[in-house]
N, C-alpha and C positions, 0 to 999 in steps of 0.2 A: 448580506453584510459585506462591507468593503474589506479588501485585503489590507492588512496593516501596512503602514508606510515602510518601504524598503530601506534598509541601511545602506550607506554609501559603499560598503564593502561586500555587497551582495554579488554572488557568483550566479549568473543566469545561464541555464543550459537550454539550448535549442534542440529539441528532440526530433530526430529523423527516423525513429522507429526501432532503435537498437534494444535488444532484450536486456542490455546492461545499463541503460540510461539511468534508471532509479539508483543503481549502485554508485554511479558518479555522485549523485546527490548525497547518498548516505556517507560516502567516504569523505566528502568535503565537510559535511555537517559534523562528522566525528572529529574534525580539526577545529571545531568551534568557529566555523565560518558559515554564514547563512547561504543556502543554495536553493534554487527553485527551478522547476522544469516548465517550459512552455513549448508550444508547437514550433517546429523548425520553420514553418511558413508564416509565422506571425508577422504582422505589419511592422514597419520601422517605428511607427508611433507607439505600438504596444511594447516593443523591445526597449525603447528609450524611456518609457514611463517607469520602468523598474530601476532606473539609474544605476546600472550594474558597473562594478569595477572590472569584472572579467566576464567574458562570454565564451562558453564552450559549445562547440558544434559536435553533437553526438554522432555515434556510428549509426548504421542502418542497413537494411537488406537491399537497398537500391543500387543501381549503377548510375553514375552521373551522366551516362549516355542515353538513358531511358527518356522518352518524350515527356513523361510525367514525373521526372525526377524532382523531388522537393528541394528547395533552396532558400537561402536567406533573401530578404527583400533587396531591391535596388537601393543603393545608397548606404547600405549597412557598413561596408568596409570603410567608406569615406567618413561616415559618422564616428566609427570606432577610432580611426586614426586621428581625427581632429579633436576628439575628446579624451585621448590618452587611454582608451579602453583596450586591455589585452585580449587577444582572441586565440583560442586553442582549438584546433580541429582534431578529432579522434576518429581514426579509421575512415568511414565515409566522409566525415567532416574535413579531414586532411585532403581528400580527393576533390571535394567541393571547392576548397580554397584554391587548389592548384588550377582546376579548370576555369573557375570564374575570374582568376587574376591573370590568365593568359598562358598558363602552362599546358602540358599535355598529359592526359590520363588514358591508358589503353588497357585492354583485357590482358591480364598477365599470362605469360606462356606457362608458368607453373604457379598454381594457387598456393596460398599460404594459410593453412588452418591449424589451429592448436598451438602447442608449445614450439617456439622457434628461438634461435639464438640471434642476438643483434650485437653489433659492435659500434661504440660511440667513436665518432671521427673528430679528432682534435678538440679544440675548445668550443664549448657551446653554453648558451645561457640556460636552456631548459634542463640540461643534465648537470650543470655546474662546471666551472673552469678547470677543475682538477680531474675530470672524468675521461679525458681523451684516451682512447685505446681500451677502455673498459668493455668487457663483454657481460651480457646478462640475458637471462631467459625471460621471454615475454609471451603473451597470448595473442596470436594473430587470428584474424578471421576476414580475409578479403580475397577477391578474385581479380579486381582491377588494381592497377598500380600506376604511380606517377613516374613518368619517364623523362619529362622535361619540366623544370621548375620555372615559375614566373620570375621576372627580373627582380633582383634584390634578395632572392631566397638562396639558401645553401643547405646541402644535405649534412645533417649532423649525426646520423646513425644509419647503418645499413644492415639488412638481414644477411644470414649466411649465404643466401642465394643471390645477393647483390641488389635486392630491391630497396627502395627508399623506406626507411623505418622511422625517421624523424627529420623534420626540417624546421627552419626558422628564418624570419626576417626581423632582426633585432630593431632596426630603425622604425619599422611600422608596427612592432610589437605583435607580430603574427607568428604562431607556432603550430606545429602539427606532429602528431604521433600516429603511425600507421597501426599500432597495436593498442590493446586495451589495458591501460595502467590501473584501472579500477578493480580488476578481478584478482583474486588471490593467486591465480596461475601466473601472474606477473609479479614475482616476489619483491622487486624493487619499485613497483608501481606507485605505492603510497609515498615512498621516499621522493619519487619524481614529482608527484602531485604537490606534496608539501613544499619542496624546493621551489616549484613553479609559482605557487600561490604567495608564499611568504617572501622569498628572496628575489624572484623575478618581478612579480606583480606588486609586491609591497602591501598585500592584504593583511589586515589585523585580525587576530584570533579573539574577537571580542563578542561573539554571539553566545549568549547564555540563556538558559531556560527562564531564569528570573526576569530577564529583559522582555522575553516574549510574553510572559504572564502579565507584566505590567502594561505592555503595549495592547494586548487583547482586552484587558479590563478597560483601558482608555477607549478603545474602539467600541466596545459594548456600551459604555456610558454615552458615547457620542451618537450611537445608533438608536438607543432606547431612551425616549424622553422620560423626564423625572416622574411623570404621572402615568406612564404606560406599564402594562403587565406582560409577562412572558411565560409561555408554557415550555416545559422541557420533557421530552419523551425519554423516560428511563427504561432501559432494557434489562438492567441487572448486570450488565457487563462493565468492563473497565472504562471504555470510551465515553459512554453516555454519563457515567457517574462522575468522571473527571470534568467533563463539559459542564455538568450541572453544578458541581462544586465551584468551578471557576466563575460561572455566571452568578451564582448565589453570592460569591464574594464581591461581585461588581454591583449588584442591584438589590441584594438582601431579600426581604420577604415579598418583593414584587415578582419573584420567581415562583411558579406553581408547577410542581413535578407531577407527572402521571405515569403510573406503571400499569401496562395493559397485559392481562393474562389472555393471550390469544388462543389458548388451547394447544399451543405448540411448544410449551416450555418443558424443561427437563423435570426429573423426579423431584417433587416437593420444592420446586424453584420459587414459586410465589411466596410461600411462608419464609423460606430461607433469606430471600432477597429483601423482603419487607422488614424483616427483623434487623438486617444489617443497616438498612437506610435509617431506621428509627433509633437503633441502639448506638451505632458507631458514627454515622455521618450527620445525624440531626437535620436531615433535609425534609422539607414539607412535601409529602408524597401522598397522592390519592391513588388507590388501587381500583382498577376497573376490570371486572370479569366479563370479557367479551368472547369467551371461547366458543359458545354456540354460534355466534354471529360469524366468526371467521371460518369455522369448520363447515358451516352451511354454504358459504361462498366458494369454498375449496372442493366441495363434493364433486367427484368425477373429473377433476382437473389433474392431468398428468405431466403437462409441459412445465419444466422448471421456471422458464422465464415468465410464463403466465401466472404461475403460483406467486412469484416474487411481486409482480405488478398488482395482483389482487390484494396481497397482504399490505403492500405500500398504500394502496387506495383506501383500504379499510382503516388502517392506522390514522390516516389524515382525516377521514370522516369522524372518527372518534375524537380526535384532537379538536376538530371544529365544534363538536357538541360540547366538549369540555370547556372550550372558550366561551360558548354561549352561557353555560352555567356560571362561569366566573364573572361574566358581564352582569348577570342578575345580582350577584353578590357584591361586586365592587363598583358597579355603575359604568364600567368601561371594558369593552371587549379586548382581550389580548390580541396583539397584532403580530407577534413573533413566536416562532417555534425553534427551540434549541435542539440540535441533534449532534451526536458524537461522531460525525463523519471524519474519517482519517484520509491522509494522502493516498494510501494504496486503494481505498474505496473509489476515490476520484479517478485515479489512473486506470483501474480495472474496469470502471464503468464508462470509460471514454467512448465517444466524445460527449461529455455532459455539457449542458448549456454554459456558454461563456468561457470555455477553456480552449476552444479552437484546436484541440488535439486531433490531427487528421492522419497520422502515419502509424498509429498503433490500432490493433483491433479490439473491439469490445469483448472482454472475457466473460463478464456477467453483469447484469444490471443490479447494482446495489440498491436496496429499497430506499436508502437515504438519498441516492443520486439519480440513477436512471429509472427507478420504479415509482417516482412521485408523479401524481396527476398534474397535468398542465394547468388546470383550473384551481389549484390549491389556493385557499384564501390567506393562509398564514405566510408571513415572510420568514425566511430561514436565517438563523444565527448558527454558524458552524465554526466555533472557535478553535477546533483542532484540525481543520481541513488541510493544513500545511505540515502536519506532523506524522511521523511514523509511530508504530505501536510502542517501541521502547522509549521514544521521546515523550509519549503520553504518560507512560508510567513514571518517568522522571518528573514531569509536571505534577502528577498526582502526589508524589512524595513531598514536593515543595508545598502543596496544598493540604498536607497532613491527612490524606486519604489512607486508611489502614493498609499496611504493607501486604497483609494476607489477602485483602480484596484486590490490590493491584496485581497480584500474582495469578489471579484467576485466568484460566484459558479463555481465548476469544470464543464468543457464542454468536452465531449469525442472527441478524435481525429477524429474518423469516423463521428462525427457530428450527424445530424438527421437521418443518415442511420441506427443507432441502436435505434432510437426512433420511426421510422416507421416500424412496424412489417410486414415483407413481402417485396414485391417489392416496392422500394421507388419511382419508376417512374410511378406507376399505378395511373391513374386519377390525381387529384389535391391534393394528400396526403400531399406533402411537404408544399404547400401553406396553407392548412388548419391547419397543425401542427404549422407553424410559427405564425399564427394569434392567435391560442389557447394559445401557449406558452407565447406570448407577453402579453396577457390579464392576465394570471396566475401570471407571474413574476411581472408585474406592480402592480397588486393588492396586492401582498406580500410586495412590497416596500411601497405602500401607507398605508398599515396597520402597518408599522414599524417592520416587522417580518424578513426582508431579512437577517440581520446579526445573527439572532437566528437559522437560518436553514443552514445546511451544503450544501445541494443541492436540487434544486427544478426544475421540468420540466414537460412537457406534453408528452404524448405518443399517437400515432395514432394507433388504433387497427384495424385489418383486418376483422372487422365485421360490419354489419349494424343492426339497430334496428328500430322498428316501433314507430312512434311518432305522435303527433298532433300539428301542427304549423299553425297559421292563419286559424283555423277551417278546415284544410285539413290534410289528412293522409300523413305522410312522411315515407320514408324508407331511413334513413340517417346514417352518420358515428357516431361511438362511440369513445370518447377520454378519456384517463385516466390522472389523476393528481398524481404526485409523489413528496413528500417532505420528507427529512430525516434529522436527527441530527446525528452527528458523530464527532470523533476527528481526525481520520486519514484515513477514508474511508475503513478500513479493516472490521469493524463491524458498523452497523448503526441501528437506530430505526426510525420508521415513526413519522412524526411531527403531533401532535394532534391539528388541527385547531379548532377554535370555529365553531359551526354549522352555525352561521350567515355569517361568512366569506365564507364558502363553498357554502352556498345558494346564496350569492351575485355573486361569481365567476361563478357558474354554469349558473345563469341567464344571465350574461354578455356574456358568451361564446355562449350559445344557441341563444341569440338574435342578436349577432354581427357576428358570423361566419357562413356563408352559408354552408349548408351540414352537420351540426352537430345537433343532437337532443338528445344526451345523454352524460352525464359526470359522470365518476366513479372515486373513489379515491383508490389508492394502499395503503393498510395498512399492508404491510408485512415488517418485519425487515430483516436485513442481519446478519447472516444466518437466515432462510433457503434461501432467495432469494439473488440476487445481487442487487446493487443500480440501475444500468441500467437494462432495460428489455432484451437487447440482448448483 
């Protein structure tokens, strides 16, 4: 499905691999300005097709002196100047501007990492005319530094060590920040971004979720002919449910939802989810029990990427069969499949087809993105693929999806397959995990903590430990508990439970779930880990 037409005030970010690139997008969207990330090495034709008002060059781990250093295309700066497009380089982006326009960038004698103080020099556009002499703390992360600026540029801020911290060429509307204004460690960073977008660039804060909803409905109706039918894969999670509700609003009963029990669902998930679909959402849903089929294909498989791809392939096979059944009933085979793919899914599964992302590493193959078979017969409709999780929840509220449902924690498409480390069919691992997970989540609800946590779940570990239960020696399973806080799932921190809560949960699990004698807690942030274990 085509990307919706970009608004004139779109802020386009060219990504050069910074771990903070997605944060720039989030910060700008929080100002009600639409922002999108594409590869930093995209063609000029691709960049101009978005009709951006502002282009931001992100940071990255590269040196501009490296032979394979990524860069914007030839003619980019000339195009920006002739079209009145403002350009802002951040960290690596600043150094790229300096080097490409005739300045000099060298390896710094002293690197600047972490919190640093900078001082604004005189009047500047990017900081505001009244900011001369002001000092502020910012977050630096660079080894190279600009020592000679291109013609027409001036230094407007320096670090305590004398390095260039900000520069600008007002005539050409080109600006640069050597630090990261998008992170919370730069306390005045949002103020700088806000001033730059609204006061310097003249961008309007007119991006609203209602506008995006109407635009997506228009695109769906343009994509799906009036006599065509569409299948939607419902997982029971927030994303696919909001996607289905949006498409149902667009095409009505020509949407046919399918919920597949793949044998990898949580405790009583099928009956709970189907009840919600029928009672609260009034969506037309067919439930297919394919648990034996999935588990048969997964038998003996331990590699997490292989598990994801097997599951993705089986889902598509089932959707194709469902499409054939609908063809017999309606006389026309559905040509489209709706999925609740989100922006973080696309980013973490990069490089997915058509995105040209080349300077970030694949973190995992999302079964909606990197795990789909190449010979899939159904064409994809992904109305949420430009949104983050909190934005999807906002859209869900506009669509009148019950608030309680919108607050559900994320659940991965591959289900418990990525929460049982190793072979999911070995022994009673799935049943043990379901029981442990139910105790953990219910305890969180009972403690009033559910809405304070982004995601919580249990993990079945492929190890056994020695224990003592009922005065007898045991050699039983070990399970891990994971709970994190986050805003969009791109970064996360572990949730700090009170010791009494953990003590109570551990006792409940070991006393109630046969075959478990040890409970551990995962206290790793993202990065360095991912939220899920596989």
